[in-house]
PyMOL Python script that loads the backbone (N, CA, C, O; Angstrom):
from pymol import cmd

cmd.read_pdbstr("""\
ATOM      1  N   MET A   1       2.686 -11.040  87.623  1.00  0.00           N
ATOM      2  CA  MET A   1       2.276  -9.865  86.880  1.00  0.00           C
ATOM      3  C   MET A   1       2.287 -10.222  85.391  1.00  0.00           C
ATOM      4  O   MET A   1       3.282 -10.730  84.875  1.00  0.00           O
ATOM      5  N   ASN A   2       1.187  -9.956  84.720  1.00  0.00           N
ATOM      6  CA  ASN A   2       1.116 -10.297  83.303  1.00  0.00           C
ATOM      7  C   ASN A   2       1.758  -9.202  82.454  1.00  0.00           C
ATOM      8  O   ASN A   2       2.103  -8.129  82.949  1.00  0.00           O
ATOM      9  N   ASP A   3       1.911  -9.505  81.153  1.00  0.00           N
ATOM     10  CA  ASP A   3       2.579  -8.566  80.247  1.00  0.00           C
ATOM     11  C   ASP A   3       1.826  -7.255  80.090  1.00  0.00           C
ATOM     12  O   ASP A   3       2.439  -6.195  79.961  1.00  0.00           O
ATOM     13  N   ARG A   4       0.505  -7.322  80.102  1.00  0.00           N
ATOM     14  CA  ARG A   4      -0.303  -6.100  79.937  1.00  0.00           C
ATOM     15  C   ARG A   4      -0.117  -5.164  81.141  1.00  0.00           C
ATOM     16  O   ARG A   4       0.032  -3.954  80.967  1.00  0.00           O
ATOM     17  N   ALA A   5      -0.127  -5.713  82.342  1.00  0.00           N
ATOM     18  CA  ALA A   5       0.067  -4.902  83.547  1.00  0.00           C
ATOM     19  C   ALA A   5       1.479  -4.325  83.582  1.00  0.00           C
ATOM     20  O   ALA A   5       1.673  -3.174  83.972  1.00  0.00           O
ATOM     21  N   ARG A   6       2.454  -5.120  83.178  1.00  0.00           N
ATOM     22  CA  ARG A   6       3.849  -4.654  83.152  1.00  0.00           C
ATOM     23  C   ARG A   6       3.999  -3.505  82.151  1.00  0.00           C
ATOM     24  O   ARG A   6       4.655  -2.505  82.443  1.00  0.00           O
ATOM     25  N   ALA A   7       3.388  -3.650  80.969  1.00  0.00           N
ATOM     26  CA  ALA A   7       3.466  -2.591  79.962  1.00  0.00           C
ATOM     27  C   ALA A   7       2.785  -1.310  80.462  1.00  0.00           C
ATOM     28  O   ALA A   7       3.288  -0.210  80.236  1.00  0.00           O
ATOM     29  N   GLY A   8       1.640  -1.454  81.142  1.00  0.00           N
ATOM     30  CA  GLY A   8       0.962  -0.295  81.711  1.00  0.00           C
ATOM     31  C   GLY A   8       1.807   0.390  82.772  1.00  0.00           C
ATOM     32  O   GLY A   8       1.866   1.618  82.835  1.00  0.00           O
ATOM     33  N   GLY A   9       2.460  -0.412  83.604  1.00  0.00           N
ATOM     34  CA  GLY A   9       3.329   0.145  84.634  1.00  0.00           C
ATOM     35  C   GLY A   9       4.513   0.886  84.034  1.00  0.00           C
ATOM     36  O   GLY A   9       4.888   1.954  84.518  1.00  0.00           O
ATOM     37  N   LEU A  10       5.100   0.330  82.988  1.00  0.00           N
ATOM     38  CA  LEU A  10       6.226   0.994  82.331  1.00  0.00           C
ATOM     39  C   LEU A  10       5.790   2.283  81.641  1.00  0.00           C
ATOM     40  O   LEU A  10       6.526   3.270  81.644  1.00  0.00           O
ATOM     41  N   ALA A  11       4.596   2.275  81.051  1.00  0.00           N
ATOM     42  CA  ALA A  11       4.080   3.486  80.417  1.00  0.00           C
ATOM     43  C   ALA A  11       3.847   4.579  81.465  1.00  0.00           C
ATOM     44  O   ALA A  11       4.180   5.742  81.238  1.00  0.00           O
ATOM     45  N   ALA A  12       3.275   4.200  82.609  1.00  0.00           N
ATOM     46  CA  ALA A  12       3.038   5.174  83.682  1.00  0.00           C
ATOM     47  C   ALA A  12       4.362   5.724  84.210  1.00  0.00           C
ATOM     48  O   ALA A  12       4.483   6.922  84.466  1.00  0.00           O
ATOM     49  N   LEU A  13       5.351   4.850  84.373  1.00  0.00           N
ATOM     50  CA  LEU A  13       6.666   5.287  84.836  1.00  0.00           C
ATOM     51  C   LEU A  13       7.292   6.245  83.830  1.00  0.00           C
ATOM     52  O   LEU A  13       7.916   7.233  84.216  1.00  0.00           O
ATOM     53  N   GLY A  14       7.128   5.955  82.545  1.00  0.00           N
ATOM     54  CA  GLY A  14       7.654   6.835  81.509  1.00  0.00           C
ATOM     55  C   GLY A  14       7.028   8.213  81.563  1.00  0.00           C
ATOM     56  O   GLY A  14       7.724   9.217  81.405  1.00  0.00           O
ATOM     57  N   LEU A  15       5.718   8.277  81.786  1.00  0.00           N
ATOM     58  CA  LEU A  15       5.039   9.571  81.886  1.00  0.00           C
ATOM     59  C   LEU A  15       5.487  10.348  83.116  1.00  0.00           C
ATOM     60  O   LEU A  15       5.643  11.568  83.063  1.00  0.00           O
ATOM     61  N   LEU A  16       5.695   9.640  84.227  1.00  0.00           N
ATOM     62  CA  LEU A  16       6.116  10.311  85.459  1.00  0.00           C
ATOM     63  C   LEU A  16       7.525  10.874  85.353  1.00  0.00           C
ATOM     64  O   LEU A  16       7.830  11.897  85.967  1.00  0.00           O
ATOM     65  N   THR A  17       8.381  10.223  84.586  1.00  0.00           N
ATOM     66  CA  THR A  17       9.775  10.674  84.480  1.00  0.00           C
ATOM     67  C   THR A  17      10.013  11.563  83.278  1.00  0.00           C
ATOM     68  O   THR A  17      11.146  11.985  83.045  1.00  0.00           O
ATOM     69  N   ALA A  18       8.980  11.859  82.507  1.00  0.00           N
ATOM     70  CA  ALA A  18       9.154  12.669  81.299  1.00  0.00           C
ATOM     71  C   ALA A  18       9.648  14.075  81.609  1.00  0.00           C
ATOM     72  O   ALA A  18      10.309  14.688  80.770  1.00  0.00           O
ATOM     73  N   GLY A  19       9.350  14.594  82.776  1.00  0.00           N
ATOM     74  CA  GLY A  19       9.767  15.951  83.113  1.00  0.00           C
ATOM     75  C   GLY A  19      11.115  16.031  83.806  1.00  0.00           C
ATOM     76  O   GLY A  19      11.556  17.129  84.144  1.00  0.00           O
ATOM     77  N   CYS A  20      11.782  14.911  84.029  1.00  0.00           N
ATOM     78  CA  CYS A  20      13.077  14.947  84.713  1.00  0.00           C
ATOM     79  C   CYS A  20      14.076  15.779  83.915  1.00  0.00           C
ATOM     80  O   CYS A  20      14.135  15.679  82.690  1.00  0.00           O
ATOM     81  N   GLY A  21      14.842  16.579  84.595  1.00  0.00           N
ATOM     82  CA  GLY A  21      15.832  17.411  83.925  1.00  0.00           C
ATOM     83  C   GLY A  21      15.232  18.650  83.294  1.00  0.00           C
ATOM     84  O   GLY A  21      15.831  19.235  82.391  1.00  0.00           O
ATOM     85  N   GLY A  22      14.056  19.062  83.755  1.00  0.00           N
ATOM     86  CA  GLY A  22      13.390  20.212  83.169  1.00  0.00           C
ATOM     87  C   GLY A  22      14.176  21.502  83.273  1.00  0.00           C
ATOM     88  O   GLY A  22      14.018  22.397  82.443  1.00  0.00           O
ATOM     89  N   GLY A  23      15.024  21.606  84.288  1.00  0.00           N
ATOM     90  CA  GLY A  23      15.812  22.817  84.455  1.00  0.00           C
ATOM     91  C   GLY A  23      17.101  22.815  83.663  1.00  0.00           C
ATOM     92  O   GLY A  23      17.858  23.785  83.714  1.00  0.00           O
ATOM     93  N   LEU A  24      17.364  21.752  82.935  1.00  0.00           N
ATOM     94  CA  LEU A  24      18.584  21.666  82.138  1.00  0.00           C
ATOM     95  C   LEU A  24      18.387  22.363  80.796  1.00  0.00           C
ATOM     96  O   LEU A  24      17.262  22.419  80.298  1.00  0.00           O
ATOM     97  N   PRO A  25      19.445  22.892  80.205  1.00  0.00           N
ATOM     98  CA  PRO A  25      19.304  23.478  78.871  1.00  0.00           C
ATOM     99  C   PRO A  25      18.822  22.423  77.878  1.00  0.00           C
ATOM    100  O   PRO A  25      19.367  21.321  77.832  1.00  0.00           O
ATOM    101  N   LEU A  26      17.827  22.746  77.102  1.00  0.00           N
ATOM    102  CA  LEU A  26      17.258  21.776  76.174  1.00  0.00           C
ATOM    103  C   LEU A  26      18.077  21.623  74.902  1.00  0.00           C
ATOM    104  O   LEU A  26      18.078  20.550  74.298  1.00  0.00           O
ATOM    105  N   LEU A  27      18.766  22.663  74.489  1.00  0.00           N
ATOM    106  CA  LEU A  27      19.567  22.622  73.264  1.00  0.00           C
ATOM    107  C   LEU A  27      18.762  22.123  72.072  1.00  0.00           C
ATOM    108  O   LEU A  27      19.279  21.400  71.221  1.00  0.00           O
ATOM    109  N   HIS A  28      17.483  22.518  72.018  1.00  0.00           N
ATOM    110  CA  HIS A  28      16.646  22.075  70.906  1.00  0.00           C
ATOM    111  C   HIS A  28      15.956  23.271  70.301  1.00  0.00           C
ATOM    112  O   HIS A  28      15.285  23.968  71.063  1.00  0.00           O
ATOM    113  N   PRO A  29      16.031  23.575  69.109  1.00  0.00           N
ATOM    114  CA  PRO A  29      16.870  22.901  68.129  1.00  0.00           C
ATOM    115  C   PRO A  29      18.312  23.401  68.234  1.00  0.00           C
ATOM    116  O   PRO A  29      18.555  24.605  68.315  1.00  0.00           O
ATOM    117  N   ALA A  30      19.236  22.493  68.231  1.00  0.00           N
ATOM    118  CA  ALA A  30      20.663  22.833  68.329  1.00  0.00           C
ATOM    119  C   ALA A  30      21.182  23.122  66.932  1.00  0.00           C
ATOM    120  O   ALA A  30      21.796  22.266  66.295  1.00  0.00           O
ATOM    121  N   GLN A  31      20.932  24.335  66.462  1.00  0.00           N
ATOM    122  CA  GLN A  31      21.377  24.738  65.126  1.00  0.00           C
ATOM    123  C   GLN A  31      21.637  26.236  65.125  1.00  0.00           C
ATOM    124  O   GLN A  31      21.131  26.970  65.973  1.00  0.00           O
ATOM    125  N   ALA A  32      22.421  26.668  64.174  1.00  0.00           N
ATOM    126  CA  ALA A  32      22.675  28.095  64.034  1.00  0.00           C
ATOM    127  C   ALA A  32      21.413  28.767  63.491  1.00  0.00           C
ATOM    128  O   ALA A  32      20.784  28.264  62.560  1.00  0.00           O
ATOM    129  N   LEU A  33      21.056  29.894  64.075  1.00  0.00           N
ATOM    130  CA  LEU A  33      19.876  30.636  63.642  1.00  0.00           C
ATOM    131  C   LEU A  33      20.277  31.693  62.622  1.00  0.00           C
ATOM    132  O   LEU A  33      21.420  32.148  62.609  1.00  0.00           O
ATOM    133  N   PRO A  34      19.332  32.081  61.767  1.00  0.00           N
ATOM    134  CA  PRO A  34      19.627  33.165  60.824  1.00  0.00           C
ATOM    135  C   PRO A  34      19.963  34.449  61.582  1.00  0.00           C
ATOM    136  O   PRO A  34      19.557  34.632  62.729  1.00  0.00           O
ATOM    137  N   GLN A  35      20.699  35.319  60.932  1.00  0.00           N
ATOM    138  CA  GLN A  35      21.105  36.572  61.550  1.00  0.00           C
ATOM    139  C   GLN A  35      19.884  37.369  61.988  1.00  0.00           C
ATOM    140  O   GLN A  35      18.943  37.552  61.216  1.00  0.00           O
ATOM    141  N   GLY A  36      19.905  37.844  63.238  1.00  0.00           N
ATOM    142  CA  GLY A  36      18.820  38.647  63.768  1.00  0.00           C
ATOM    143  C   GLY A  36      17.703  37.843  64.427  1.00  0.00           C
ATOM    144  O   GLY A  36      16.789  38.441  64.996  1.00  0.00           O
ATOM    145  N   GLU A  37      17.740  36.515  64.373  1.00  0.00           N
ATOM    146  CA  GLU A  37      16.700  35.693  64.989  1.00  0.00           C
ATOM    147  C   GLU A  37      17.174  35.210  66.356  1.00  0.00           C
ATOM    148  O   GLU A  37      18.319  34.789  66.515  1.00  0.00           O
ATOM    149  N   VAL A  38      16.278  35.277  67.338  1.00  0.00           N
ATOM    150  CA  VAL A  38      16.596  34.856  68.704  1.00  0.00           C
ATOM    151  C   VAL A  38      15.492  33.935  69.190  1.00  0.00           C
ATOM    152  O   VAL A  38      14.314  34.183  68.937  1.00  0.00           O
ATOM    153  N   ARG A  39      15.868  32.876  69.884  1.00  0.00           N
ATOM    154  CA  ARG A  39      14.889  31.990  70.518  1.00  0.00           C
ATOM    155  C   ARG A  39      15.207  31.923  72.001  1.00  0.00           C
ATOM    156  O   ARG A  39      16.374  31.939  72.391  1.00  0.00           O
ATOM    157  N   ALA A  40      14.170  31.849  72.828  1.00  0.00           N
ATOM    158  CA  ALA A  40      14.367  31.819  74.271  1.00  0.00           C
ATOM    159  C   ALA A  40      13.257  31.012  74.924  1.00  0.00           C
ATOM    160  O   ALA A  40      12.226  30.734  74.312  1.00  0.00           O
ATOM    161  N   GLU A  41      13.489  30.643  76.177  1.00  0.00           N
ATOM    162  CA  GLU A  41      12.471  29.971  76.976  1.00  0.00           C
ATOM    163  C   GLU A  41      12.598  30.466  78.410  1.00  0.00           C
ATOM    164  O   GLU A  41      13.652  30.954  78.819  1.00  0.00           O
ATOM    165  N   ALA A  42      11.535  30.339  79.152  1.00  0.00           N
ATOM    166  CA  ALA A  42      11.537  30.711  80.558  1.00  0.00           C
ATOM    167  C   ALA A  42      10.504  29.860  81.277  1.00  0.00           C
ATOM    168  O   ALA A  42       9.522  29.413  80.686  1.00  0.00           O
ATOM    169  N   GLY A  43      10.742  29.648  82.548  1.00  0.00           N
ATOM    170  CA  GLY A  43       9.802  28.873  83.335  1.00  0.00           C
ATOM    171  C   GLY A  43      10.400  28.464  84.666  1.00  0.00           C
ATOM    172  O   GLY A  43      11.332  29.101  85.158  1.00  0.00           O
ATOM    173  N   PHE A  44       9.867  27.405  85.249  1.00  0.00           N
ATOM    174  CA  PHE A  44      10.334  26.886  86.527  1.00  0.00           C
ATOM    175  C   PHE A  44      10.474  25.381  86.442  1.00  0.00           C
ATOM    176  O   PHE A  44       9.730  24.716  85.722  1.00  0.00           O
ATOM    177  N   SER A  45      11.429  24.853  87.178  1.00  0.00           N
ATOM    178  CA  SER A  45      11.513  23.413  87.378  1.00  0.00           C
ATOM    179  C   SER A  45      11.414  23.172  88.878  1.00  0.00           C
ATOM    180  O   SER A  45      11.705  24.068  89.671  1.00  0.00           O
ATOM    181  N   ALA A  46      11.008  21.977  89.271  1.00  0.00           N
ATOM    182  CA  ALA A  46      10.798  21.710  90.694  1.00  0.00           C
ATOM    183  C   ALA A  46      11.299  20.323  91.064  1.00  0.00           C
ATOM    184  O   ALA A  46      11.281  19.402  90.248  1.00  0.00           O
ATOM    185  N   ASN A  47      11.739  20.191  92.284  1.00  0.00           N
ATOM    186  CA  ASN A  47      12.088  18.907  92.882  1.00  0.00           C
ATOM    187  C   ASN A  47      11.180  18.726  94.083  1.00  0.00           C
ATOM    188  O   ASN A  47      11.077  19.616  94.928  1.00  0.00           O
ATOM    189  N   ILE A  48      10.522  17.583  94.163  1.00  0.00           N
ATOM    190  CA  ILE A  48       9.668  17.305  95.315  1.00  0.00           C
ATOM    191  C   ILE A  48       9.952  15.910  95.828  1.00  0.00           C
ATOM    192  O   ILE A  48      10.268  15.006  95.055  1.00  0.00           O
ATOM    193  N   ALA A  49       9.841  15.739  97.111  1.00  0.00           N
ATOM    194  CA  ALA A  49      10.012  14.423  97.725  1.00  0.00           C
ATOM    195  C   ALA A  49       8.649  13.740  97.780  1.00  0.00           C
ATOM    196  O   ALA A  49       7.686  14.303  98.301  1.00  0.00           O
ATOM    197  N   THR A  50       8.573  12.530  97.241  1.00  0.00           N
ATOM    198  CA  THR A  50       7.319  11.786  97.242  1.00  0.00           C
ATOM    199  C   THR A  50       7.550  10.390  97.803  1.00  0.00           C
ATOM    200  O   THR A  50       8.690   9.957  97.969  1.00  0.00           O
ATOM    201  N   GLY A  51       6.477   9.705  98.089  1.00  0.00           N
ATOM    202  CA  GLY A  51       6.535   8.302  98.489  1.00  0.00           C
ATOM    203  C   GLY A  51       7.369   8.060  99.728  1.00  0.00           C
ATOM    204  O   GLY A  51       7.182   8.717 100.752  1.00  0.00           O
ATOM    205  N   ASP A  52       8.292   7.113  99.632  1.00  0.00           N
ATOM    206  CA  ASP A  52       9.136   6.731 100.766  1.00  0.00           C
ATOM    207  C   ASP A  52      10.015   7.884 101.246  1.00  0.00           C
ATOM    208  O   ASP A  52      10.263   8.016 102.444  1.00  0.00           O
ATOM    209  N   LEU A  53      10.487   8.721 100.315  1.00  0.00           N
ATOM    210  CA  LEU A  53      11.326   9.850 100.720  1.00  0.00           C
ATOM    211  C   LEU A  53      10.537  10.836 101.569  1.00  0.00           C
ATOM    212  O   LEU A  53      11.019  11.299 102.603  1.00  0.00           O
ATOM    213  N   SER A  54       9.334  11.152 101.134  1.00  0.00           N
ATOM    214  CA  SER A  54       8.489  12.078 101.884  1.00  0.00           C
ATOM    215  C   SER A  54       8.150  11.505 103.262  1.00  0.00           C
ATOM    216  O   SER A  54       8.164  12.216 104.266  1.00  0.00           O
ATOM    217  N   GLY A  55       7.848  10.210 103.287  1.00  0.00           N
ATOM    218  CA  GLY A  55       7.543   9.546 104.560  1.00  0.00           C
ATOM    219  C   GLY A  55       8.731   9.550 105.501  1.00  0.00           C
ATOM    220  O   GLY A  55       8.565   9.742 106.705  1.00  0.00           O
ATOM    221  N   ALA A  56       9.930   9.340 104.968  1.00  0.00           N
ATOM    222  CA  ALA A  56      11.138   9.333 105.799  1.00  0.00           C
ATOM    223  C   ALA A  56      11.382  10.711 106.408  1.00  0.00           C
ATOM    224  O   ALA A  56      11.783  10.816 107.568  1.00  0.00           O
ATOM    225  N   ILE A  57      11.143  11.762 105.636  1.00  0.00           N
ATOM    226  CA  ILE A  57      11.326  13.118 106.146  1.00  0.00           C
ATOM    227  C   ILE A  57      10.296  13.430 107.232  1.00  0.00           C
ATOM    228  O   ILE A  57      10.636  13.996 108.271  1.00  0.00           O
ATOM    229  N   THR A  58       9.046  13.061 106.991  1.00  0.00           N
ATOM    230  CA  THR A  58       7.981  13.279 107.982  1.00  0.00           C
ATOM    231  C   THR A  58       8.267  12.518 109.273  1.00  0.00           C
ATOM    232  O   THR A  58       8.106  13.065 110.364  1.00  0.00           O
ATOM    233  N   ASN A  59       8.690  11.261 109.155  1.00  0.00           N
ATOM    234  CA  ASN A  59       9.007  10.445 110.335  1.00  0.00           C
ATOM    235  C   ASN A  59      10.180  11.032 111.110  1.00  0.00           C
ATOM    236  O   ASN A  59      10.180  11.008 112.341  1.00  0.00           O
ATOM    237  N   ALA A  60      11.181  11.559 110.404  1.00  0.00           N
ATOM    238  CA  ALA A  60      12.334  12.161 111.079  1.00  0.00           C
ATOM    239  C   ALA A  60      11.917  13.416 111.842  1.00  0.00           C
ATOM    240  O   ALA A  60      12.388  13.649 112.956  1.00  0.00           O
ATOM    241  N   GLN A  61      11.038  14.222 111.250  1.00  0.00           N
ATOM    242  CA  GLN A  61      10.564  15.423 111.936  1.00  0.00           C
ATOM    243  C   GLN A  61       9.771  15.053 113.187  1.00  0.00           C
ATOM    244  O   GLN A  61       9.914  15.697 114.226  1.00  0.00           O
ATOM    245  N   ALA A  62       8.938  14.018 113.090  1.00  0.00           N
ATOM    246  CA  ALA A  62       8.167  13.562 114.253  1.00  0.00           C
ATOM    247  C   ALA A  62       9.087  13.007 115.330  1.00  0.00           C
ATOM    248  O   ALA A  62       8.859  13.235 116.518  1.00  0.00           O
ATOM    249  N   ASP A  63      10.131  12.277 114.922  1.00  0.00           N
ATOM    250  CA  ASP A  63      11.100  11.706 115.866  1.00  0.00           C
ATOM    251  C   ASP A  63      11.855  12.817 116.600  1.00  0.00           C
ATOM    252  O   ASP A  63      12.072  12.736 117.809  1.00  0.00           O
ATOM    253  N   ALA A  64      12.251  13.855 115.857  1.00  0.00           N
ATOM    254  CA  ALA A  64      12.968  14.966 116.478  1.00  0.00           C
ATOM    255  C   ALA A  64      12.065  15.719 117.450  1.00  0.00           C
ATOM    256  O   ALA A  64      12.519  16.144 118.513  1.00  0.00           O
ATOM    257  N   ALA A  65      10.795  15.888 117.097  1.00  0.00           N
ATOM    258  CA  ALA A  65       9.860  16.579 117.991  1.00  0.00           C
ATOM    259  C   ALA A  65       9.621  15.778 119.261  1.00  0.00           C
ATOM    260  O   ALA A  65       9.518  16.351 120.346  1.00  0.00           O
ATOM    261  N   ALA A  66       9.532  14.452 119.136  1.00  0.00           N
ATOM    262  CA  ALA A  66       9.283  13.592 120.302  1.00  0.00           C
ATOM    263  C   ALA A  66      10.487  13.523 121.226  1.00  0.00           C
ATOM    264  O   ALA A  66      10.330  13.373 122.438  1.00  0.00           O
ATOM    265  N   ASN A  67      11.694  13.630 120.666  1.00  0.00           N
ATOM    266  CA  ASN A  67      12.917  13.496 121.466  1.00  0.00           C
ATOM    267  C   ASN A  67      13.517  14.839 121.850  1.00  0.00           C
ATOM    268  O   ASN A  67      14.580  14.880 122.471  1.00  0.00           O
ATOM    269  N   GLY A  68      12.868  15.929 121.499  1.00  0.00           N
ATOM    270  CA  GLY A  68      13.389  17.249 121.849  1.00  0.00           C
ATOM    271  C   GLY A  68      14.556  17.681 120.972  1.00  0.00           C
ATOM    272  O   GLY A  68      15.277  18.608 121.341  1.00  0.00           O
ATOM    273  N   GLY A  69      14.764  17.055 119.847  1.00  0.00           N
ATOM    274  CA  GLY A  69      15.854  17.410 118.937  1.00  0.00           C
ATOM    275  C   GLY A  69      16.321  16.191 118.157  1.00  0.00           C
ATOM    276  O   GLY A  69      15.754  15.107 118.293  1.00  0.00           O
ATOM    277  N   PRO A  70      17.343  16.364 117.349  1.00  0.00           N
ATOM    278  CA  PRO A  70      17.857  15.247 116.557  1.00  0.00           C
ATOM    279  C   PRO A  70      18.315  14.092 117.432  1.00  0.00           C
ATOM    280  O   PRO A  70      18.831  14.302 118.529  1.00  0.00           O
ATOM    281  N   SER A  71      18.126  12.883 116.947  1.00  0.00           N
ATOM    282  CA  SER A  71      18.579  11.703 117.677  1.00  0.00           C
ATOM    283  C   SER A  71      19.486  10.881 116.768  1.00  0.00           C
ATOM    284  O   SER A  71      19.600  11.154 115.573  1.00  0.00           O
ATOM    285  N   ALA A  72      20.117   9.888 117.341  1.00  0.00           N
ATOM    286  CA  ALA A  72      21.051   9.063 116.579  1.00  0.00           C
ATOM    287  C   ALA A  72      20.406   7.781 116.067  1.00  0.00           C
ATOM    288  O   ALA A  72      21.104   6.896 115.570  1.00  0.00           O
ATOM    289  N   ASP A  73      19.085   7.669 116.181  1.00  0.00           N
ATOM    290  CA  ASP A  73      18.453   6.424 115.724  1.00  0.00           C
ATOM    291  C   ASP A  73      18.257   6.423 114.209  1.00  0.00           C
ATOM    292  O   ASP A  73      18.445   7.440 113.542  1.00  0.00           O
ATOM    293  N   GLN A  74      17.882   5.282 113.693  1.00  0.00           N
ATOM    294  CA  GLN A  74      17.783   5.062 112.253  1.00  0.00           C
ATOM    295  C   GLN A  74      16.687   5.919 111.601  1.00  0.00           C
ATOM    296  O   GLN A  74      16.847   6.349 110.459  1.00  0.00           O
ATOM    297  N   THR A  75      15.590   6.170 112.303  1.00  0.00           N
ATOM    298  CA  THR A  75      14.489   6.950 111.735  1.00  0.00           C
ATOM    299  C   THR A  75      14.945   8.364 111.384  1.00  0.00           C
ATOM    300  O   THR A  75      14.687   8.853 110.284  1.00  0.00           O
ATOM    301  N   TYR A  76      15.622   9.013 112.325  1.00  0.00           N
ATOM    302  CA  TYR A  76      16.071  10.380 112.081  1.00  0.00           C
ATOM    303  C   TYR A  76      17.156  10.417 111.002  1.00  0.00           C
ATOM    304  O   TYR A  76      17.143  11.292 110.136  1.00  0.00           O
ATOM    305  N   THR A  77      18.085   9.475 111.055  1.00  0.00           N
ATOM    306  CA  THR A  77      19.173   9.427 110.079  1.00  0.00           C
ATOM    307  C   THR A  77      18.640   9.228 108.667  1.00  0.00           C
ATOM    308  O   THR A  77      19.086   9.891 107.730  1.00  0.00           O
ATOM    309  N   LYS A  78      17.689   8.317 108.518  1.00  0.00           N
ATOM    310  CA  LYS A  78      17.101   8.051 107.206  1.00  0.00           C
ATOM    311  C   LYS A  78      16.408   9.303 106.654  1.00  0.00           C
ATOM    312  O   LYS A  78      16.543   9.610 105.470  1.00  0.00           O
ATOM    313  N   GLY A  79      15.677  10.016 107.492  1.00  0.00           N
ATOM    314  CA  GLY A  79      15.003  11.239 107.067  1.00  0.00           C
ATOM    315  C   GLY A  79      15.978  12.347 106.706  1.00  0.00           C
ATOM    316  O   GLY A  79      15.766  13.077 105.738  1.00  0.00           O
ATOM    317  N   ALA A  80      17.051  12.475 107.488  1.00  0.00           N
ATOM    318  CA  ALA A  80      18.058  13.501 107.197  1.00  0.00           C
ATOM    319  C   ALA A  80      18.738  13.222 105.860  1.00  0.00           C
ATOM    320  O   ALA A  80      18.983  14.149 105.088  1.00  0.00           O
ATOM    321  N   LEU A  81      19.042  11.973 105.580  1.00  0.00           N
ATOM    322  CA  LEU A  81      19.659  11.618 104.300  1.00  0.00           C
ATOM    323  C   LEU A  81      18.704  11.854 103.137  1.00  0.00           C
ATOM    324  O   LEU A  81      19.125  12.312 102.075  1.00  0.00           O
ATOM    325  N   ALA A  82      17.423  11.546 103.327  1.00  0.00           N
ATOM    326  CA  ALA A  82      16.427  11.785 102.273  1.00  0.00           C
ATOM    327  C   ALA A  82      16.311  13.281 101.983  1.00  0.00           C
ATOM    328  O   ALA A  82      16.255  13.686 100.821  1.00  0.00           O
ATOM    329  N   LEU A  83      16.274  14.093 103.021  1.00  0.00           N
ATOM    330  CA  LEU A  83      16.156  15.543 102.847  1.00  0.00           C
ATOM    331  C   LEU A  83      17.385  16.104 102.149  1.00  0.00           C
ATOM    332  O   LEU A  83      17.266  16.976 101.288  1.00  0.00           O
ATOM    333  N   ALA A  84      18.563  15.613 102.512  1.00  0.00           N
ATOM    334  CA  ALA A  84      19.807  16.101 101.893  1.00  0.00           C
ATOM    335  C   ALA A  84      19.925  15.689 100.432  1.00  0.00           C
ATOM    336  O   ALA A  84      20.502  16.421  99.629  1.00  0.00           O
ATOM    337  N   SER A  85      19.388  14.532 100.081  1.00  0.00           N
ATOM    338  CA  SER A  85      19.550  14.045  98.714  1.00  0.00           C
ATOM    339  C   SER A  85      18.532  14.623  97.743  1.00  0.00           C
ATOM    340  O   SER A  85      18.821  14.707  96.549  1.00  0.00           O
ATOM    341  N   VAL A  86      17.359  15.023  98.202  1.00  0.00           N
ATOM    342  CA  VAL A  86      16.319  15.511  97.306  1.00  0.00           C
ATOM    343  C   VAL A  86      16.320  17.024  97.191  1.00  0.00           C
ATOM    344  O   VAL A  86      16.186  17.551  96.087  1.00  0.00           O
ATOM    345  N   GLY A  87      16.465  17.726  98.279  1.00  0.00           N
ATOM    346  CA  GLY A  87      16.464  19.170  98.254  1.00  0.00           C
ATOM    347  C   GLY A  87      15.250  19.762  97.550  1.00  0.00           C
ATOM    348  O   GLY A  87      15.394  20.346  96.476  1.00  0.00           O
ATOM    349  N   PRO A  88      14.047  19.627  98.132  1.00  0.00           N
ATOM    350  CA  PRO A  88      12.851  20.136  97.460  1.00  0.00           C
ATOM    351  C   PRO A  88      12.916  21.645  97.242  1.00  0.00           C
ATOM    352  O   PRO A  88      13.479  22.374  98.058  1.00  0.00           O
ATOM    353  N   GLY A  89      12.342  22.100  96.149  1.00  0.00           N
ATOM    354  CA  GLY A  89      12.286  23.522  95.879  1.00  0.00           C
ATOM    355  C   GLY A  89      12.031  23.832  94.425  1.00  0.00           C
ATOM    356  O   GLY A  89      11.980  22.930  93.589  1.00  0.00           O
ATOM    357  N   LEU A  90      11.871  25.116  94.116  1.00  0.00           N
ATOM    358  CA  LEU A  90      11.657  25.606  92.756  1.00  0.00           C
ATOM    359  C   LEU A  90      12.937  26.254  92.237  1.00  0.00           C
ATOM    360  O   LEU A  90      13.683  26.869  92.999  1.00  0.00           O
ATOM    361  N   ALA A  91      13.181  26.114  90.953  1.00  0.00           N
ATOM    362  CA  ALA A  91      14.328  26.755  90.330  1.00  0.00           C
ATOM    363  C   ALA A  91      13.874  27.419  89.035  1.00  0.00           C
ATOM    364  O   ALA A  91      13.305  26.756  88.169  1.00  0.00           O
ATOM    365  N   PRO A  92      14.118  28.709  88.895  1.00  0.00           N
ATOM    366  CA  PRO A  92      13.753  29.371  87.641  1.00  0.00           C
ATOM    367  C   PRO A  92      14.708  28.977  86.527  1.00  0.00           C
ATOM    368  O   PRO A  92      15.899  28.782  86.772  1.00  0.00           O
ATOM    369  N   ILE A  93      14.201  28.857  85.311  1.00  0.00           N
ATOM    370  CA  ILE A  93      15.053  28.599  84.147  1.00  0.00           C
ATOM    371  C   ILE A  93      14.777  29.674  83.114  1.00  0.00           C
ATOM    372  O   ILE A  93      13.647  30.142  82.973  1.00  0.00           O
ATOM    373  N   ALA A  94      15.798  30.054  82.406  1.00  0.00           N
ATOM    374  CA  ALA A  94      15.631  31.054  81.354  1.00  0.00           C
ATOM    375  C   ALA A  94      16.636  30.777  80.252  1.00  0.00           C
ATOM    376  O   ALA A  94      16.675  31.501  79.256  1.00  0.00           O
TER     377      ALA A  94
END
""", "prot")
cmd.dss("prot")
cmd.show_as("cartoon", "prot")
cmd.util.cbc("prot")
cmd.orient("prot")
């Protein structure tokens, strides 16, 4: 991999991770406001499973459907751990 491709990959990774922690308090600007002034924000943050995590969850669901329920094999275990660690969903922030 050449330097140009590596730099492009790092730039893309930076853009993809720019929204991480969106539901955390921003504390910006962290300063005392003049008397009577209020600042606020509102919105949503989200967690989604992508790539290998999403595939592991899908494979575990297919494995459970084929076996009539949860099994003790590696496919189901890997999917269950992925689902427990990511917890997809929306969270309101205010």
